[in-house]
Each structure stands twice: as C-alpha cells, then as structure tokens.
C-alpha positions in Angstrom: 13.9 -8.1 16.2 17.0 -10.0 15.1 20.2 -8.2 13.9 19.6 -9.5 10.4 16.1 -8.1 10.3 17.3 -4.8 11.6 20.0 -4.7 8.9 17.7 -5.6 6.0 15.1 -3.2 7.4 17.3 -0.2 6.4 16.5 -1.0 2.7 12.9 0.1 3.3 14.0 3.7 3.8 15.0 4.1 0.1 12.4 5.3 -2.3 12.0 7.0 -5.6 11.8 10.4 -3.8 14.7 9.4 -1.5 17.1 7.3 -3.7 20.2 8.2 -1.7 20.7 8.5 2.1 23.6 9.6 4.1 24.8 7.9 7.3 23.4 10.7 9.6 20.1 10.7 7.9 19.8 7.0 8.1 20.5 7.1 11.8 17.5 9.5 12.2 15.2 7.5 10.0 16.0 4.2 11.7 16.3 5.6 15.2 19.7 3.9 15.8 23.1 5.1 16.9 25.8 5.9 14.4 28.0 2.9 15.1 25.2 0.4 14.8 23.8 2.0 11.6 27.2 2.1 10.0 27.8 -1.6 10.8 24.4 -2.5 9.3 25.1 -0.5 6.2 28.5 -2.1 5.8 26.9 -5.5 5.9 24.5 -4.5 3.2 27.3 -3.1 1.1 29.3 -6.2 1.4 26.3 -8.2 0.2 25.7 -5.8 -2.7 22.3 -4.6 -1.3 23.6 -1.0 -1.1 26.5 0.9 -2.6 28.0 4.3 -2.1 27.7 7.0 -4.7 31.4 7.7 -5.5 30.7 11.4 -5.9 28.3 12.2 -3.0 29.3 9.3 -0.7 25.6 8.7 0.0 24.2 5.2 0.1 21.9 3.9 -2.6 20.4 0.6 -3.5 22.9 -1.9 -4.9 22.8 -4.3 -7.8 21.8 -7.3 -5.7 18.4 -5.7 -5.1 17.9 -5.5 -8.9 18.8 -9.1 -9.3 16.4 -10.2 -6.6 13.6 -8.0 -7.9 14.0 -9.5 -11.4 14.0 -13.0 -10.0 10.9 -12.2 -7.9 8.9 -10.9 -10.9 9.9 -13.8 -13.2 9.0 -16.4 -10.6 6.0 -14.6 -9.0 4.8 -12.2 -11.8 2.8 -9.7 -9.8 3.7 -6.4 -11.4 3.1 -7.5 -15.0 -0.3 -8.9 -14.0 -1.4 -5.6 -12.5 -0.1 -2.8 -14.9 -2.9 -3.0 -17.6 -5.7 -2.9 -15.0 -4.0 0.1 -13.2 -3.8 2.1 -16.4 -7.5 1.5 -17.2 -8.4 2.3 -13.6 -6.4 5.6 -13.6 -8.0 6.6 -16.9 -11.5 5.8 -15.8 -11.3 7.6 -12.5 -8.9 10.4 -13.4 -7.0 9.6 -10.2 -3.8 7.8 -9.2 -4.2 4.0 -9.0 -1.8 1.6 -7.3 -1.4 -2.0 -6.2 0.2 -3.2 -3.0 1.1 -6.7 -1.9 0.9 -8.3 1.6 3.9 -10.2 2.9 3.8 -11.2 6.5 2.5 -8.2 8.5 3.7 -5.7 5.9 2.0 -4.1 3.0 4.5 -3.3 0.2 3.9 -0.9 -2.7 4.1 -2.9 -6.0 3.3 -0.5 -8.8 1.3 2.7 -9.5 -0.2 4.7 -12.3 -0.6 8.4 -11.7 -3.6 10.4 -12.8 -3.5 11.2 -16.5 -6.0 14.0 -16.3 -4.8 16.3 -13.4 -1.6 18.1 -12.7 -2.4 18.1 -9.0 -2.6 14.4 -8.1 -1.7 11.9 -5.4 1.8 10.6 -5.5 2.6 7.1 -4.2 6.1 7.8 -2.7 6.2 5.3 0.2 7.4 1.7 0.2 5.2 0.3 2.9 1.6 1.2 3.9 0.5 1.5 7.6 -2.1 -1.1 8.3 -4.4 1.3 10.2 -4.0 4.5 8.2 -4.3 3.6 4.6 -7.0 2.0 2.4 -4.5 -0.6 1.3 -3.7 -1.5 4.9 -7.3 -1.5 6.1 -8.1 -3.8 3.2 -5.6 -6.3 4.4 -7.0 -6.1 8.0 -10.5 -6.8 6.7 -9.7 -9.6 4.2 -6.3 -10.9 5.3 -5.1 -13.1 8.1 -6.9 -12.7 11.4 -3.7 -12.1 13.4 -3.0 -8.9 11.4 -5.4 -6.9 13.6 -3.4 -7.5 16.7 -0.2 -6.4 15.0 -2.0 -3.2 13.8 -3.4 -2.5 17.3 0.2 -2.5 18.7 1.3 0.0 16.0 -1.4 2.7 16.1 0.7 5.7 15.1 -1.2 8.9 14.7 -0.4 10.6 11.3 -3.3 13.1 11.2 -6.3 14.0 13.3 -8.4 11.4 11.5 -6.0 8.5 12.0 -7.6 5.6 13.9 -6.0 5.6 17.3 -8.0 3.1 19.4 -8.4 -0.6 19.1 -12.2 -0.3 19.4 -12.4 2.1 16.5 -10.1 0.1 14.4 -12.1 -3.1 14.9 -15.3 -1.2 14.2 -13.8 0.2 11.0 -12.6 -3.2 9.8 -16.0 -4.8 10.5 -17.7 -2.1 8.3 -15.2 -2.6 5.5 -15.9 -6.4 5.5 -19.6 -5.6 5.1 -19.1 -3.2 2.2 -16.3 -5.0 0.4 -14.3 -1.7 0.0 -11.7 -0.2 2.3 -11.4 3.5 2.7 -9.1 6.0 4.4 -10.2 9.7 4.6 -7.0 11.7 5.2 -5.7 9.3 7.8 -2.1 9.3 6.4 -2.2 12.5 4.4 -5.0 14.9 5.1 -5.3 16.0 1.5 -5.7 12.4 0.1 -8.8 10.1 0.1 -8.2 6.4 -0.5 -10.5 3.6 -1.6 -9.3 0.0 -2.1 -10.5 -3.5 -3.0 -8.9 -6.8 -2.2 -6.9 -9.0 -4.6 -6.6 -12.8 -4.3 -4.1 -15.2 -5.8 -4.0 -19.0 -6.6 -4.0 -19.8 -2.9 -7.5 -18.4 -2.4 -6.1 -16.0 0.2 -5.6 -12.2 0.1 -2.5 -11.3 -1.9 -2.8 -7.5 -1.8 -5.1 -4.7 -2.8 -5.8 -2.4 -5.7 -6.4 1.2 -4.6 -7.3 4.7 -5.9 -5.8 7.7 -4.2 -7.8 10.9 -4.9 -7.1 14.5 -4.1 -9.6 15.3 -1.3 -10.9 18.4 -3.0 -12.0 16.4 -6.0 -13.6 13.5 -4.0 -17.4 13.7 -4.6 -20.2 11.2 -4.3 -20.2 10.8 -8.0 -16.5 10.1 -8.1 -16.8 7.7 -5.2 -19.2 5.6 -7.2 -17.0 5.7 -10.3 -14.0 4.6 -8.3 -15.9 1.7 -6.6 -17.2 0.4 -9.9 -13.8 0.5 -11.5 -12.1 -1.0 -8.5 -14.2 -4.0 -8.9 -13.2 -4.3 -12.6 -9.5 -3.9 -11.7 -9.7 -6.4 -8.7 -11.3 -9.0 -10.9 -8.7 -8.6 -13.7 -5.7 -8.6 -11.4 -7.0 -11.5 -9.3 -7.5 -13.5 -12.5 -4.0 -12.6 -13.7 -2.6 -13.8 -10.3 -4.4 -17.1 -10.6 -7.1 -16.3 -8.1 -10.9 -16.0 -8.0 -13.0 -13.4 -6.3 -15.1 -15.1 -3.5 -18.8 -15.2 -4.2 -19.5 -13.6 -0.8 -17.3 -10.5 -1.8 -19.1 -10.2 -5.1 -22.4 -10.1 -3.2 -21.1 -7.4 -0.9 -19.9 -5.3 -3.8 -23.3 -5.5 -5.5 -25.0 -4.5 -2.3 -22.7 -1.6 -1.7 -23.3 -0.2 -5.2 -27.1 -0.5 -4.9 -27.2 1.1 -1.4 -25.3 4.3 -0.5 -22.8 3.6 2.3 -23.2 6.5 4.8 -19.7 6.0 6.3 -18.1 6.2 2.9 -20.2 9.2 1.9 -18.9 10.9 5.1 -15.6 11.5 3.4 -17.1 13.4 0.5 -18.7 16.1 2.7 
C-alpha cells in the first residue's frame, strides 16, 4: 500500500459515533507507530481533510471532505436517489434500512433510515462493510466483479462465531446468494443483527451497491423475512431506476422464484 493510500485511509476511522479521534487512539485503530501516524495526520491537516478541535485537540474531519462530498453528490447523485426508497422500506419493514456503494474492493455506507417503529433497533455506525461478514458485502461478492471474491478470501476476519472463515464456505454462500437473488448475514458481524440485501445497478449495467435491511435478531421471523424480501425488491427497483440502471431479467426471475419457494438457508436464521 502506498504512503498516500495509508494517509487517506485514516479518514475511514471517523464516523458519526466517533467524530473526533486523538493521536494515540488513531495509532491503535490504524496499527501504526506514533511518528508515522502523526506524519499522516499532518499531511491530511495541511490539505484540509482533517482539523484539530481547538478545545480538545482531537482530530476531526475537515472542510475539504465536505467540499468533496458535495461535489460527489452533485455529479454522481447517489444519496438523493436512494433516500425516498429507504424511508418507504424502513416504514414497511419496521427495521433499519440502508444503502451502500461499491468502489474498488470496498463497500462504503451511503445513507440509512432507522426503524420508525422500535426503540431497540439496528444502528448503522460503520463507514465500510466487510465483504464476507455483512449482507451488503456478500451482495457485492455475488453480483459484483469476479475478482472481489479473491480479495475477500484474503481478508476473512472472524467477528463472531457465525462469520464465514473458510474460502470454501464463502464460495458456497455466494453461489447460494446468486441463486436466490438476496444476500443475507445472520449475526456474522454483530450477533444480535440479521441482515438481508438486494443488489442495485446503475447506468453502466454493473453492480453499483446494495440496499439492505438490518433487523434485530429477536424480531426476525419467517413472516418478517418475507416482508423484507418483498420490499427490498421494490426498493432495489426504485433506486436502480433513479441511478439510471435496469434490473437484469435473470435477477427478476430469481426474486420471483425465491418468493414462491421458501429458501431453507434463509429460514435457518429465523430459528
């Protein structure tokens, strides 16, 4: 990894739940020594990507990030094209809905809508999604570029007891997802969260990201699973259309088949 990539990589550690980070904490998060981390932070600060809170002296995202984010949304309007569908999805399922986008080998969180019906709900507080341990990531492996699977195989970090940890099981899981048209993750990243996702396509005809529902595991029943699947299809169609894409006929056929025949592997997560 180049020095520039390592420097810019520090930006990924900032989130809504972790808006400010000190030097020592950043060293631990990035797994780098203090001198190197400080040098990278200084480079980011000089470019306006981070700044120091004058009171706490902790680092936070700088104004240059806001400018780039605004430029990105104006020129590639992903977020605006997803928000209405997410609100409808969250209302219909009673669970948290979210959209992620694929860039290179990384799945980035784009926007989310928390459950409007429950005080206990899944919170999307990460910036990137592991390919092998989230519904969003597995969706990308199933419907995205073929070389993603090799990247995922080289990064099979175990988060819980149910995280996929072997190349064979990952390939088997991805093959099953391709047949059903839906990706799922049963407590693979967080044991108390069940995830279901459907792919989104853009004007290129290629996978652009995924729309997902994160459900509290104790509420995940066969009936809720069906409700989520049906509404994921609606959301995927709307967002894909807004992003200039079209759902492939082959995927529409797989969705129809999945809804007419209970998928035993998906049902396993509701037991």
